[in-house]
N, C-alpha and C positions, 0 to 999 in steps of 0.2 A: 423341375427335377424330377426321375423316370420312376416307375414302381418300386424298382428295386432297392433305392436309395430310400424310398417310403417303408419298405419290408424291413431294412436295413435299419433305421431308425427304429421301427417299432420292436425289433429283437431288442437294440442296446436299451430301451426304457420300458422292459414289460414290465418290471416291478412297477412302475411310475401308473401304465395302467389298469394293471392289478389292484393297487392302489385305489384309485380311482373309483371302479369299479367297485369293489367292495364298500367303500365309500359308500357308495349311489345303494348298495343292496340292502344296507345298514339303516342308512338313513326313511328309506323308505318302508323298511319295516317300522323301524320307529316310528315312525309318522301315522302309518296305520295301528300300533298298539296305541298311542296318548291319543290318536284320535276320538272322540267320543261317538259309538255307533248310532247309527239312523236304521229306523226301522219303518217301510212303506205298507200303511194299509192301502188295500184295492177294493173297489166296487164295480157294479156296472148296471148301465137301466134300460130299459126298453123303451122306444116311443110309440106307439099306436094311437091310429084313428079309431074313434067309436063311431059304426056307422052297422046299416042293417045287415052288411057282410053280399052285396052282390057285387058282381064281376067290377062293373063299373066304378061302384063307389069304393071296393076296394084298392084299385088302381090309383082312383084319386086321393085316398088315402095315404097309400104308399109315397104318391109325389109329394105330397103336402107333408107329410115327416121328415121325409131328407131333406126337404125346404126350412123345415124349423128347427132341424136338429141343430144346425151350427150356433143358432141363437142362444138356444137352450145352454149350449157349453159356454157361450159368453157371459151368462147370468150366474154361471155357477160360483164364480169369481167376486160375485158382487154384495154388498152389503145385506141387498134382501133375501140373500140365501145364508151369509155367513152368519150375522148378529143372531138368528135364533138357534144354528148350532152352540154358539161362545154360550148365549144364556141359558140354554138346555142343560149342558156339560159345564158351566163354571169356569171355559179358560178366563186365565189371566192374559187374553191378549185384544188386539184390535182387530177388526176386520181386515184391514191393510195387509198385516202382519200375519195372518192364516191366510190371505188368499198366496202370498209369494209360495207357502208348503202345501200349497195345491195345484195338481196337475190335471185337467179333463181335457180328452180330446174324442174326436170319433172321426172315423172312417166316412168320408162324402157319401159311397155307396151303400151304408147300411144305416141304420136307423138305431143304433147300437152309442150310449158315451160312455166311455170310461172314465172313472174322478180315481185319481192315486193323493194318498197325504201320506208328508213324513213327518216324523216324530221323533223323540228319543225314546217312546217309549212305545211298547209293540201292542199292546192295548188301549193305549190312548191315539196310536195313529189308528187304529180296526173301529174307535169309536167315533172319530170324528170324520173319517169316510162313509161312514154306517150316516152320521146324522148328517153330512152334506148332501147324502141320495135322497135323505128323505125330505129333508127339508128344500133341497131343489123340486121335487115331486109337490109340495105344496106352492110351494112359487110358482112355479108352471101351470097348475090349475087355479089359483085364483086370478095369474095372467089371461090365462084364456078364455075362464066363464064369461060367457054373454052378458051385456050389460044388461039384457031382457028379460034374464033370469033363464035359469037351464042350468044343466052340466055341461062341463068343458067337453069339446069338442075332441081333445087332445088328452092321454092316457098315460103314464110314463107309470113303470112298474121296476123294480128291483129285480134283476135275476141272478147277481151274483150277492150274497151279500158280504159283508167286510168281516173278514176273519183276524185274531191276531197273528201277525207273521211268526216263522220260529227261528227265522236267520235275518240277521241287521244285511239292510240293502246296500252302505256304506258305513265303515270304508270297505274298500275289495281289499282283501292282504295282500291275494299274488299279485292282484294289476298293481298295487300300488308295488309291493317288491319290486317286479317287471318294469316298471316306469324308473324307479329309483335305481336300478342296474343300467338300462339304457343312457343314461341321462351321465352317470359316474362315467360309462364306458365311452361316452361321445367327449365329456369333459377331457378323459384324462386324453384320450387320441388329439383333441386340439392342442393340449396343455404341452403334448409331445412333439406337435409339426412345428408350434410355435418355437420353441425352447433348442428346437433340432435345427430349425431354422437360421435364428439367431446363434448356434454354437456353430462359432468358428477353429474350435480345437480339433488336433489330429490325435483321430482314433485308431486307426486303420490306415491300409493299403489305401481304400476307397478314397480318405478324403486327401491323401499325400497325394493320388494320382490329378486331384482339383488344382494341383501346384505345379508337381512337375512329373518329368516321364524316366526319370533317374533309377537306374537300376534298383529294385531293393534287394540288396547281398543279405537280410536274413531279418531275424526277429526274435526278439530274448523275452522270455514270458514272463510275469512280474512273480518274484519267490520274496515272499514274506523276512524271508530267512536271509536274504540276499543283504539286509542293513549290516547283520552281524558277523556274516559268512559272504563275505563279498566275494571270496578269491574261487577260481573254477577248481583250484585243488581241495577245497573244503567241501566240496558237494559230492554224491555219487556220482559214480563214472558213465553210470546208466539215465542219472535224473532229468529232466527236461533242458534245465539247465545248461549242464556238462553239453549237452546234444546241441543245442543253438548255438554254441561259441564253435564246437567243431564244424557245424554246417557253415558259421560265417568264416571260418578259415577257409575250407573248403570252396566256396563260392567267392570268396575275392582272391585268392589264386589261381581261377579259372578268369576272371574279371579281369585279374593282372597277366594273363596267360603268355604275352612275349616277353616278362619278366622286367620292361623298363622299369617299372615305377617298385625299386627295392626299399624307398623309404615312403613311409604311408603315412598321414596327418591326423588323427584322431580328433576330430573336434565339433562342437553342438553348437546351436543358437544361445539356448540360457544356459545360467548354471543351474546342475540340478537336474541334467537329463541322462548322467550316468556315462559320459564319456570316459570317466577318468576310471574306471570300474570295466567296459568295455575294451578298451585299450588296453588294458593291466591282463585281462583275463584274455583275448586275442594273442597277444604275448607268450604268454603260456603254453596256448592250445598250439600256437607256429612250432614252438621248442618242445611240445609232446611229440611232434608230429618227425624229428627227428632235423631240425631246421636248426639253425644258431642264428640267435635273434638277440637284437637290440633294442632296449625298449628305454626312450628318454622322456624323463620329467619336462617338459616345457613351460610347464604352468609356473610361471613365474608368480605370479600372485596367488594363486590357492592352490598349491602344491600339494598332492594325494597319494601319489603313485610309493613313494617313500613309506608312507603312514601304513598303508594296506600290505606292502610286503615286508614291514617291519625293518627296515635299512634306514641307516643313518643318510641325513641330506645336509650336512654343514658344510661338505665339501660338495660338486655334482658341476652339472652344467657351467655353473655361472664362474664358476673356477675355474673351467676348461677354457672359456671365453674370455677372459681376462688374462688367461696366458699365465696365471699363479701355478698351474700343473697340467703335465701333460693328462690327454681323453683315458690315454691307456692303462693309467695309473687310479684313474675315478671310476672304473667299471667295476662294479660288483656283481659278483655270479650269485645266482638265486634260483635254489631250489637242486636236482639232481639233472637236469636236461641242460642243454648250450643257451642258457638267457641270463644274458648282462645285462645290467639296471643302471643308466647314468642318471642318480637324483636330481635335482634342481640348483640344490648348493645353495648360497644364502641369498633372499630375495634381494634383487635389485631395487633400484628407484627408478632404474629406466629400461623394464622389461622389454618394449618393444624395437628401441632401436640399439639392442642386444640380439633379439631374437632375428632383426631384419640385416645383420651387418654381414659383412665378407667372414669373419670369424664363424659364425655360427654357418654357412654354406661350405667355409673348407669340413668345419665339424662333420656335417652332413654327408658330405663327400666321401672323407677317409671311414665312417661307418661301415658306409654303401659299401667298399672295395673292402670290407674288412667281414660280415656279415649278410648271410640271405636276406636279413629280412630285419627293418630298423623303424621300429613302429614308433610313433611320436607323440605324446598328450599336451594336448596345444587349450589355452584358455577358450572360451565362448567366442563368437564371433561379434555377436552382437552387441556386450557391452565394451570391450573394447579392440584395439585393432591387431594385437599381438598374433590369432592365427592370420589373419591376411596378409600380415606381413610375411608370418614364415611357410605360406602354402606357395611363394613362388621359389622354395629353395627344397620343396619335396617331388618326389616320383607322381605322387596321387592324392588323392581325400576321400576321406571318410568321414562322412556326417551320421551322428547320433541324432533320433529326432525320438524325443523323450514322449510317447503319447498321451492324454489326458491332460499334459501342458502345457506345449507348444500350439500355438495359432498358426491359419495358416499364413496369416501376413507377416511374423518374425521369420517363419521360414521362405517365404519370398525376399526379404530382405538378404538374410543368410546366403542365399543359392545367388541372390544379387552380387553383392560383394566377392564372391568365389569366381562371376563369372569375370566382375572386373579386374581383377587381376590376373586374369586364363589361367586359373589352377585346372588340375585335370580330378574331376570330380569320380572318383571310382565307383560310387553307389552310396546308398543310405542303411543306414539299421536303424531299425523300429526298437526302442526300447520299452521295457515295461507294459508289455504287450497283454492281457487278458489269456486266460489260460483256456478259457472257453466262450464261445459264442460269435459274435456275426466280425469281429474281426480279431480272432484266433486265428495265428500265424500257425502255417503249413505249406506244404508244397503247392496246392492249391493257389499259393499267390502267382507264380509261372502261369497259371493257365487261367489269363485275362481274356475277357469276350474280345476285345481289340487282336487283331491280328499281331504277335510279341516280334519285335525286333529278329535278326539271321543271332545275333550273339547272345541275347535272352533265351532263345530255341538251342543252341550249344549247350551254354551254364546251364539249363535245364537237364539235358540231357545227360552231361559228362555226371552233374551231378546224383543223377538217378542209378547212372552206370556204377557207381562206387557200390551203392549196396547189391548190386546182382552179378558184379565181377569179382573173380578170382584171384584179382589183381588185387597189390596193396595199394596204399594211395598216392605213396610216392612214384612210384610204374605207373598207373594213371595220370599223374601230372605232366610227369617227360611224356607221354603217349599226347596226351590234350597239347602239350605247347609243340609238340614235333608238327603234330596234324594241319593245329592254326598258329603262326606266326603272323596275329595281327596285333598292333598298337593298343593301348586302351581307349575309348573311346575319350574324346574333347567335350568340355561341360555341356552337359544334358540341360535343357529346357524346354519347357511346354512349347513356348513359342518358336522353337526351331524345329520340332518336329512337322 
């Protein structure tokens, strides 16, 4: 994975990272609050040699003191020093336990011994530190005293008496909070990376490009009101959802600029990706542009177009395929524009056979002669073979991909089934995209890092010109068709690129 992939992954899951970081920060603060404070009492001892004071004796004494200091540091944690402290202060502990709370150090270049004692009481920490210093002086004096009598040649003095500390030495609240934050941040980042590496769902164009280089015709943002108001006519004209379908209409017509694909099949890989609403709203958008459009509900297993448009479906496509009525008598006009709907009719026991029959092929050809566009809502590709069978009779395919729902391997299977029957994939529509974030759809989708194909460049240039030109949409479409008479591309796949 590249750096941009990790950055996109972090942008998608920034809430997870923030939650882990905040949790670590809170846990670090809570640990600091519940931990019993520890105080450190400190004192310092100076080691000197008792002599007459001549220069030679001073030099010898200094060397002797430095050599002996390290030995004195070692005996501080011994029972000979600590037991008198325990007895004098009345401590309920052993010499070994007390030794674990005492730290004695010395710089090899000095004759100073630093003693620090940790305790839950500031006063007692200072008392123990002072007691250890006094006991050390007594123990050294006893050990260094000559057996023949006389005074010890070594003299230890306390130069820094122990005082009760004003603030605890532990826990360090700031350090605990900082450590908790860093640990939480690291755990959040690691979780996002692992989860992102294992997640094979398609979330945007970046994930789509891992599977196919098929043109991206448009992206439809997620709208919570779409469940109750699925139709384009039920949303404000300037809403992002309405603009998404107008953009899809524009891009589809430029993708089919030669006009060879008058019939377009709308399908998806799995149920619930929004193919029926996409087909219905695309048909409405095309009719609003002044085109004559026929919308066919060819999903003979779970027909939804009639329900969306409020049309009866007791007689429709299956009625025409069975020869029980003429298709012209079964078309139902909808709305104020030239939109005619052929509902599913009665659900048959053999949908695949009906959709793959010569009668279906003849019906599509007949409607292509009458209408400017024939939009067909077909069943999903993976559960049944209806769409793959029907794909052989239409001019082009538009595959709807529901983000956050479809996995990459499922999309690969769908594209493989379309390639197997030699269908003409006009492009892909990403549905239910987030309105904001790294996967939000915008014109920037056509400005990819890699060099786009000539057709993608033309598509972007013509689509942008609609906003800047004084010509109407139909005049621009006609101009584009005149300037670029090229057939729609054959099925694209990543392996062919």
